[in-house]
C-alpha positions as CSV (number, residue, x, y, z in Angstrom):
1,M,-58.4,39.4,78.6
2,N,-60.3,37.6,75.9
3,P,-59.6,34.2,75.2
4,P,-57.9,33.2,72.0
5,S,-59.9,32.8,69.0
6,S,-60.1,29.3,67.8
7,P,-58.7,28.6,64.0
8,T,-61.5,29.0,61.0
9,P,-62.8,26.1,59.7
10,A,-61.6,27.5,56.5
11,K,-57.8,26.7,56.9
12,R,-58.2,23.3,58.5
13,P,-58.6,21.8,55.3
14,A,-55.5,23.3,54.0
15,R,-53.1,22.3,56.6
16,R,-54.8,18.5,56.1
17,W,-53.8,18.4,52.9
18,L,-50.2,19.5,53.3
19,P,-48.5,16.3,53.8
20,F,-50.1,14.5,51.0
21,A,-48.5,16.9,48.4
22,L,-45.5,17.0,50.5
23,G,-45.2,12.9,49.9
24,A,-46.7,13.2,46.2
25,V,-43.6,15.6,45.5
26,V,-41.2,13.5,47.4
27,L,-42.7,10.4,45.0
28,A,-42.8,12.0,42.5
29,L,-38.9,13.0,42.7
30,I,-38.2,9.8,44.2
31,A,-39.6,8.2,40.2
32,L,-37.6,10.8,38.5
33,G,-34.4,9.9,40.0
34,L,-34.8,6.1,39.5
35,R,-35.7,6.6,35.7
36,P,-33.4,5.2,33.7
37,R,-31.2,8.1,31.5
38,P,-30.6,8.0,28.0
39,A,-27.9,5.6,26.8
40,P,-25.1,7.9,25.3
41,V,-24.4,7.2,22.0
42,E,-22.4,8.0,18.6
43,T,-24.2,9.0,16.1
44,A,-23.9,10.2,12.1
45,R,-25.9,11.1,9.6
46,A,-26.9,9.6,6.5
47,G,-25.8,12.1,3.6
48,Y,-24.7,12.2,-0.3
49,G,-21.1,12.3,-1.3
50,P,-18.7,10.6,-3.4
51,L,-18.5,7.0,-3.1
52,R,-15.4,3.8,-4.8
53,A,-14.8,0.4,-4.3
54,T,-11.7,-0.5,-4.3
55,V,-9.6,-3.8,-3.9
56,S,-6.5,-3.4,-2.3
57,E,-3.2,-5.3,-2.2
58,E,0.6,-5.1,-2.1
59,G,2.5,-5.2,-5.4
60,K,5.9,-4.5,-7.0
61,T,7.2,-3.0,-9.5
62,R,9.1,-4.3,-12.6
63,I,10.9,-3.0,-15.6
64,R,8.7,-4.0,-18.2
65,Q,11.7,-5.3,-21.0
66,R,14.7,-6.3,-19.6
67,Y,17.7,-8.1,-21.5
68,V,20.2,-10.4,-20.2
69,V,23.6,-10.2,-22.2
70,A,25.2,-13.7,-22.3
71,A,28.5,-14.8,-23.3
72,P,28.2,-15.8,-26.9
73,V,31.2,-18.5,-26.9
74,T,33.1,-20.2,-24.3
75,G,36.6,-18.8,-23.4
76,Q,38.1,-16.7,-20.5
77,L,36.2,-13.2,-19.3
78,R,38.1,-10.2,-18.3
79,R,36.3,-8.3,-15.1
80,I,34.1,-6.5,-15.9
81,A,33.8,-2.6,-14.6
82,F,30.7,-1.7,-14.9
83,K,28.3,-1.8,-11.5
84,P,24.6,-1.3,-11.3
85,G,23.2,1.6,-12.4
86,A,25.4,2.4,-15.0
87,D,24.2,4.1,-18.3
88,I,24.3,1.8,-21.4
89,V,24.4,3.1,-24.7
90,A,23.1,0.4,-27.5
91,N,25.9,-0.9,-29.8
92,E,27.9,1.6,-28.3
93,T,29.0,0.3,-25.1
94,L,31.3,-2.4,-24.3
95,V,29.9,-4.8,-21.8
96,A,32.7,-7.5,-21.5
97,T,35.7,-8.7,-23.2
98,I,36.2,-12.5,-23.9
99,D,39.6,-13.7,-24.8
100,P,40.1,-17.6,-26.6
101,L,41.1,-20.4,-23.8
102,P,44.3,-21.8,-25.1
103,A,44.8,-25.2,-25.6
104,S,45.4,-27.5,-22.6
105,P,48.6,-29.1,-22.0
106,L,48.6,-33.0,-22.2
107,D,50.2,-35.1,-19.5
108,A,52.8,-37.9,-20.7
109,R,50.9,-40.3,-20.9
110,N,48.1,-38.4,-22.5
111,H,51.2,-36.9,-24.8
112,A,51.9,-40.6,-25.6
113,L,48.5,-42.0,-26.5
114,A,48.3,-39.0,-29.0
115,A,51.5,-39.5,-30.3
116,A,50.8,-43.3,-30.9
117,R,47.1,-42.2,-32.5
118,R,49.1,-40.2,-34.9
119,D,51.8,-43.0,-35.7
120,A,48.6,-45.4,-36.2
121,A,47.0,-42.7,-38.7
122,R,50.1,-42.7,-40.8
123,A,50.3,-46.6,-41.0
124,M,47.0,-46.5,-41.9
125,L,47.7,-44.1,-45.0
126,E,50.4,-45.9,-45.9
127,K,48.6,-49.1,-46.2
128,S,45.5,-47.1,-47.8
129,R,47.6,-45.6,-50.6
130,T,49.0,-49.3,-51.2
131,A,45.4,-50.6,-51.4
132,H,44.7,-47.6,-53.8
133,E,47.7,-48.0,-56.1
134,L,46.7,-51.6,-56.5
135,A,43.3,-50.9,-56.9
136,R,44.5,-48.4,-59.9
137,N,46.8,-50.5,-61.7
138,E,44.5,-53.4,-61.6
139,L,42.0,-50.9,-63.1
140,R,44.2,-50.1,-65.8
141,R,44.9,-53.8,-67.0
142,L,41.2,-54.4,-67.3
143,E,40.8,-51.1,-69.5
144,Q,43.2,-52.9,-72.0
145,M,41.7,-56.0,-71.7
146,F,37.7,-54.7,-72.0
147,A,39.4,-52.9,-75.0
148,A,40.9,-55.8,-76.9
149,K,37.0,-57.4,-75.7
150,T,38.6,-60.5,-73.4
151,V,36.4,-59.1,-70.5
152,S,32.9,-58.7,-69.6
153,P,31.7,-55.4,-68.9
154,Q,30.8,-56.2,-65.2
155,D,34.3,-57.0,-64.4
156,L,35.7,-53.7,-65.8
157,E,32.9,-51.7,-63.4
158,S,33.7,-53.7,-60.5
159,A,37.4,-53.1,-61.0
160,Q,36.3,-49.2,-61.1
161,M,34.1,-49.4,-58.0
162,R,37.4,-50.9,-56.2
163,E,39.4,-48.3,-57.4
164,T,37.0,-45.7,-56.3
165,A,36.5,-47.2,-52.8
166,A,40.4,-47.3,-51.9
167,A,40.7,-43.6,-53.1
168,R,37.9,-42.8,-50.2
169,E,39.9,-44.6,-47.8
170,V,43.0,-42.6,-49.1
171,A,41.1,-39.5,-48.2
172,Q,39.6,-41.0,-44.9
173,A,43.4,-41.8,-43.4
174,D,44.7,-38.7,-44.8
175,G,42.1,-36.4,-42.4
176,A,42.8,-39.1,-39.6
177,V,46.7,-38.3,-39.9
178,A,45.9,-34.5,-40.0
179,Q,43.7,-34.6,-37.1
180,A,46.1,-36.4,-35.0
181,E,49.4,-33.8,-36.2
182,A,46.9,-31.0,-35.2
183,E,45.9,-32.3,-31.4
184,L,49.8,-32.5,-31.2
185,T,50.2,-29.2,-32.4
186,A,47.5,-27.1,-30.3
187,T,48.6,-29.0,-27.0
188,A,51.8,-27.9,-25.5
189,E,54.4,-30.4,-24.5
190,P,54.1,-32.4,-21.1
191,T,54.6,-30.2,-18.0
192,T,54.5,-30.1,-14.1
193,G,53.6,-26.2,-14.4
194,G,50.0,-24.4,-14.3
195,P,48.4,-23.7,-17.7
196,A,49.4,-21.2,-19.8
197,S,48.0,-17.7,-19.1
198,P,45.2,-17.0,-21.7
199,R,46.1,-14.1,-22.7
200,A,48.9,-15.6,-24.3
201,S,47.0,-16.8,-26.9
202,S,47.0,-15.3,-30.7
203,A,43.3,-15.3,-31.1
204,R,41.7,-12.0,-31.2
205,P,39.4,-11.2,-27.9
206,I,35.4,-11.1,-28.6
207,E,33.9,-7.5,-27.8
208,V,30.4,-8.2,-26.5
209,R,28.5,-5.2,-26.8
210,S,24.9,-4.0,-25.5
211,P,22.1,-4.5,-28.0
212,V,20.2,-1.8,-25.9
213,S,20.3,1.3,-24.0
214,G,19.1,1.7,-20.6
215,R,21.3,1.1,-17.3
216,V,22.8,-1.6,-15.7
217,L,20.5,-3.6,-13.5
218,H,22.5,-6.7,-12.2
219,V,26.4,-7.9,-12.8
220,F,25.8,-11.7,-12.8
221,Q,29.7,-12.2,-13.3
222,E,32.2,-9.9,-12.3
223,S,35.1,-11.1,-11.7
224,E,37.5,-12.7,-14.1
225,R,37.1,-16.4,-14.7
226,A,36.4,-18.6,-17.0
227,V,32.6,-18.8,-18.9
228,T,30.8,-20.6,-21.5
229,T,28.5,-19.8,-24.3
230,G,25.5,-18.3,-22.8
231,T,26.5,-17.7,-19.3
232,P,24.9,-14.7,-18.3
233,L,27.3,-11.8,-17.7
234,V,25.0,-8.3,-17.2
235,E,21.6,-7.5,-16.8
236,I,20.0,-4.2,-18.9
237,G,17.1,-2.4,-18.4
238,D,15.2,1.0,-18.7
239,P,14.3,2.0,-14.8
240,A,11.8,4.8,-16.4
241,D,9.9,2.1,-18.2
242,L,8.1,0.8,-14.9
243,E,4.6,-1.3,-14.5
244,V,3.2,-2.5,-11.2
245,V,2.4,-6.3,-10.7
246,V,-0.1,-7.0,-7.8
247,E,-1.3,-10.4,-6.8
248,M,-4.8,-10.5,-6.2
249,L,-7.2,-12.9,-4.6
250,S,-8.8,-14.6,-8.2
251,R,-12.4,-13.5,-7.5
252,D,-11.4,-10.1,-6.9
253,G,-8.6,-10.6,-10.0
254,A,-12.2,-11.6,-12.0
255,A,-14.3,-8.4,-10.9
256,I,-11.7,-6.0,-12.1
257,P,-11.8,-5.0,-15.9
258,P,-8.9,-3.8,-18.0
259,G,-8.2,-0.5,-17.7
260,A,-9.8,0.3,-14.3
261,P,-7.9,3.5,-12.7
262,A,-5.7,2.5,-9.5
263,L,-3.8,4.4,-6.4
264,L,-0.3,3.3,-5.9
265,E,0.1,4.9,-2.2
266,Q,3.1,3.9,0.4
267,W,6.0,3.9,-1.9
268,G,8.3,6.2,-0.7
269,G,6.4,9.7,-2.1
270,A,4.4,11.7,-0.6
271,T,1.2,11.8,-2.9
272,P,-0.1,8.5,-4.4
273,L,1.0,7.9,-8.0
274,E,-1.8,7.0,-10.2
275,G,-2.1,4.0,-12.4
276,R,-4.2,2.3,-14.8
277,V,-5.3,-1.6,-15.0
278,R,-3.4,-3.4,-18.5
279,L,-3.9,-6.7,-17.7
280,V,-5.2,-9.4,-15.7
281,E,-3.2,-12.7,-16.2
282,P,-5.6,-15.4,-17.5
283,A,-3.8,-17.9,-15.5
284,A,-3.8,-17.9,-11.4
285,F,-1.7,-19.9,-9.4
286,T,-1.8,-21.5,-5.8
287,K,0.4,-19.5,-3.2
288,I,0.0,-20.5,0.3
289,S,-0.6,-17.4,2.8
290,A,1.0,-16.5,6.0
291,L,-1.9,-18.3,8.3
292,G,-1.2,-21.8,5.7
293,V,-4.1,-21.3,3.7
294,E,-4.2,-22.0,0.2
295,E,-5.0,-19.1,-2.0
296,Q,-5.5,-18.9,-5.4
297,R,-4.0,-15.7,-6.7
298,V,-3.9,-14.1,-9.6
299,N,-1.5,-11.1,-11.3
300,V,-2.9,-8.0,-12.2
301,V,-0.6,-5.9,-14.1
302,V,-0.8,-1.8,-13.6
303,D,0.6,0.6,-15.6
304,I,2.0,4.0,-14.0
305,M,0.6,7.0,-15.5
306,T,2.3,9.7,-13.0
307,P,5.0,11.4,-15.1
308,L,9.2,10.3,-14.2
309,E,9.6,13.9,-13.4
310,Q,7.1,13.3,-10.2
311,R,8.9,9.3,-9.4
312,R,11.9,9.5,-10.2
313,S,13.4,7.7,-6.8
314,L,11.0,4.6,-7.6
315,G,13.4,1.6,-9.0
316,D,12.8,-1.6,-10.0
317,N,11.3,-4.5,-7.4
318,F,10.0,-2.0,-5.3
319,R,7.2,-2.0,-3.2
320,V,3.6,-0.4,-3.3
321,E,0.1,-0.5,-2.1
322,A,-2.6,-1.0,-4.7
323,R,-5.8,0.3,-4.6
324,V,-7.8,-0.8,-7.7
325,I,-10.8,1.0,-8.2
326,V,-13.6,-1.0,-9.5
327,W,-16.7,0.7,-9.0
328,E,-17.0,4.5,-8.3
329,E,-20.2,6.7,-8.2
330,P,-19.6,10.9,-7.5
331,R,-23.1,10.9,-5.6
332,A,-24.3,7.9,-3.4
333,L,-26.3,7.9,-0.4
334,K,-23.9,6.6,2.0
335,V,-23.7,6.0,5.5
336,P,-20.6,4.7,7.8
337,S,-20.2,0.9,7.8
338,S,-19.9,0.8,11.9
339,G,-23.6,1.6,11.4
340,L,-24.9,-1.1,9.9
341,F,-25.3,-4.9,11.3
342,R,-27.1,-8.2,9.9
343,R,-30.4,-9.1,11.2
344,G,-31.2,-12.2,9.5
345,Q,-30.3,-12.5,5.8
346,E,-30.5,-8.6,5.6
347,W,-29.1,-5.4,6.9
348,A,-30.5,-3.3,9.4
349,A,-29.6,0.1,11.2
350,F,-30.8,2.1,14.3
351,V,-32.1,5.1,13.6
352,V,-32.4,8.0,16.0
353,R,-36.3,9.4,16.0
354,D,-37.7,11.0,18.9
355,G,-35.0,10.7,21.6
356,R,-35.4,6.8,21.1
357,A,-33.5,3.9,18.8
358,Q,-35.7,2.9,16.1
359,L,-34.7,0.0,14.0
360,V,-34.7,0.2,10.8
361,P,-34.1,-2.5,8.0
362,V,-31.8,-1.2,4.8
363,K,-31.0,-2.3,1.5
364,T,-27.2,-2.1,0.8
365,G,-25.0,-1.4,-2.3
366,R,-21.5,-1.3,-2.8
367,S,-18.7,-0.5,-0.4
368,S,-15.6,1.5,0.3
369,G,-14.8,-0.2,3.7
370,P,-15.4,2.6,5.8
371,E,-18.8,4.0,4.0
372,T,-21.4,1.7,2.7
373,Q,-23.9,2.6,-0.2
374,I,-28.1,2.8,1.0
375,L,-30.5,1.6,-1.6
376,D,-33.5,1.9,0.5
377,G,-34.6,2.5,4.2
378,L,-32.8,5.4,4.8
379,R,-33.0,9.0,3.9
380,E,-30.6,11.9,3.5
381,G,-29.9,13.6,7.2
382,D,-31.6,10.3,9.2
383,E,-28.9,10.1,12.2
384,I,-27.9,6.1,12.7
385,I,-26.3,5.0,15.7
386,L,-22.7,3.9,15.3
387,Y,-21.4,0.6,16.7
388,P,-24.8,-0.2,18.4
389,G,-23.5,-3.9,19.5
390,D,-25.9,-5.4,22.3
391,R,-26.1,-2.2,24.4
392,V,-28.9,-0.2,22.4
393,Q,-32.3,-1.8,22.2
394,A,-35.3,-1.0,19.4
395,G,-37.4,1.8,21.6
396,Q,-34.5,2.8,24.1
397,R,-34.1,6.5,25.0
398,V,-30.4,7.6,23.5
399,Q,-28.4,10.6,23.7
400,P,-26.5,11.1,20.7
401,M,-23.4,12.4,20.3
402,Q,-22.8,13.2,16.7
403,V,-19.4,12.5,15.3
404,T,-18.2,13.6,12.1
405,T,-16.7,11.1,9.1
406,K,-14.7,11.6,6.0
C-alpha cells in the first residue's frame, strides 16, 4: 500500500487564518451587541394650521337690567303670593298690597299726659284770646286819639304791631289745641289688650304694581309684616337678557380689546355658547386667591350672541367657563408646546435628522397652550421630539414614535 499523501501547501494558509476570522466575527458581534440602542422618543411634525391665543377664567351670568320693587309707604304688608319664576306684566301685575297702620293705643300714663297737654293748650288759647282782645281795644282807642291829633303816629304804629302779634299768638295757640285734640282722637283709650287689627283702619290700602315686565327673581318679604318706606319687596328681571361677568387678572384684561370673540363652555349645554366682549371695566380691584396671594383683577363683561332658543336653561348667576380669544391666525406654522424648552434666554427644540437628535434654536410667537406658533428656526414637516427632558442629548441616536396632535 502507498503511504497517505501529505496536505498540499495551498490548504495550509486557509486553515491557519480560519481562527482569526472566527475571532473577528465574534468581536464584531460583541461590539454590535454592546452598541447603545437608539432612545425611543415621541415626536410630532411642524405644520400649518389655525391657531388662537385665549385667556380662560371662570365667570357668572347676570341679568343686564334688574329692578327691586320697594314699599312706597309705611304700613302692614299683606302676604305676597308670588314665587321666583312667576311672570310679571308692567303696570298690570299687582305685586303687593300695603294696608295703612292704625294709630297705636296709649297706656294710662301717656293718655293722661296727652289730655294734660290738650288742657294746657286750651288754657293758652284762652290767654291768647284775652291778650288779643286787650290789644284790639287799645288799638281802637289810639285810632280815635290819633284822629283827634292827641297821639303821635309812632304810638299808633306800636299799638298796631301789638295787635298783630296778639292775633298770631291766638292762631298758634289754636293750632296747638287742634294738634292735642287730634292726638287723643286718633288713638284709642287706655287698654290692656293688644293693638287693633291693621285691617280695621278705614283708609284705602296701597296697591304696588310692577314698573317693568319680566319674571320674579327673588322675594325679599314673603310673609305678612309691618314694613317701612323703602323696604325691598321683590326683585324683577328678564332672564332672557343675560350677560357674563368674568373676573380676570388685570394684565390679561388689559390685552383684551372690546369686541373680542369669546367661547362660553361648561354652562350645562352640549355645545359652547358664542359671546363678544362688550366692556373691560376701567377700575380693577384686589382679591385674595385660594393660595392667599393678593391679585389685581378686573371685570370683563361679555354679551351672549347665541340665540335664546339654544340656551333657555341658562339663568341668572349661573357659572360658566369663558375663553376670550385675544389673537387668531387661520394659517400659522405651529408645533406642540411640549416640544419646546428654554435654553438660556431663548427657546429651543430637538429635531430628528438622520436618526439623531439635533438641537435647533427657534423663535416663538403666540401660544394657545397646547400649541405654539413658530416664527423662525423650523420648517413645515420637521420632526421634533416631545418632552425631551434630560434623557435626550444633542447628537444622540433616537427611535421616533410619532404621535398625532389635534
